[in-house]
Structure formats: C-alpha cells, structure tokens
N, C-alpha and C positions, 0 to 999 in steps of 0.2 A: 311814516304812517301817523296820522293825527290821532290824538286820544279820542275815544268814543265818549260822548256826553252821557253821564249816568242819569238815571231817572230820579225824580224827586224822592221816591221811597228809598232808593239806594243811598242818596245823599243824606237823607234824614237818619238812616241807620248809621252811616259813617260818622256824622256829626255827633249824634248821641253817644256813640262809643268813644270817640275822642274826648268829648267833654266828661264822660263818666271816668275816664282814666285820670282826669285832672280833678275829680271830685265835684264836678258841677252837674246838678240835676235840673234839667229843664222843666221837670214836672212841678218844680217849686214856683214857676211862673203862673200867672192866672191863665185859665183855659181860654181858647179863642183868640181873637185878634185885638180885642179891646184892652187898652192899658188899665192898670189898677189905678183907681182914682186917688187912693191915699198915698201910694208910694211912687206912682208913675212908671212902675215896671211894665215893660211891654208884654203883650199877650204871647202865649207859647207859639201860636201860629205865626205871628209877626216876627218873633225872634228866629224861628226856623227858616222863614222866607228870606230874612236878611242874611243868615248864614249860608243858605243855598246860593244866594246871589253872589256873595263873596267868593265862595268856592268856584263858581262858574266863571266869574270875571277875573279872578286873580290866580288861583292855584292851578287850574287846568291849563291856562295859557303858559304859565311858567313851566309846568311839567312837560309841555310839548316843545319847549324851546330847545334848539340844538345849536351848538357852535359849529360854524362852517369849517372849511378846510384851511381857513386863513391861519398861517403860522403865528401871527401876532396874537391870536386868541388861544393858542394852545396852552398857555400857562393857566388860563381860566378853567380848564377842565378839571384840574386838581382841586380837591376840597380845601377850604380855608384852613390854615394851621392855627392851633390854639395859641402857640407862642411863636409868632413869625420871626422874632429876632434870633431865636435859636435855629430855626430852619435856615435862615439866611447864612448864619455862621457855618452850618453843616454843608451848605451847597457851594461854598467858595473854594 
C-alpha cells in the first residue's frame, strides 16, 4: 500500500515540530516569500515550501520503498550497525 500524501498543513506542522526539536524557529525568518534584503534569508513561506517539496520528493518515496523477495537483498533489511567490525566478528 502506497503512503498517502499529507496535506500542506500536515506537512507544515510536522516540519515545524521537527525543527523545534532541533531548536530551530522558522518564525525568525522574515514573513512572506520575499527574502530579507540585508541578510538574504529566505522568507518563511519560501522556506516552508522548499521543505515541503523536499519531504514529498525525498522522504515519502523512501518511506514507501520495500525490499523484494530477492534473497540477495535480505541482508539490507537489517538496520546498519554502529560498529560493523564487531558485528562481523560475532557473526562468524
């Protein structure tokens, strides 16, 4: 089942929440879509539009990707190991 595309408002809420967890406040950007003439910072609407585009074109397709039944890809289902050399020694 393919992931359902979220609305702009849902994406804006998710983006603002994720950025807030990192300590980034989009309200510090100039309002609207015009860039700040002194600093060149993008407008808030422009930044959100760019982040929504990134989410739709990158994150959602990756979330919908599934490995097939190909046994050669079975090893890719496991998450990457923090210390692969130790994992290799344990699996021998």
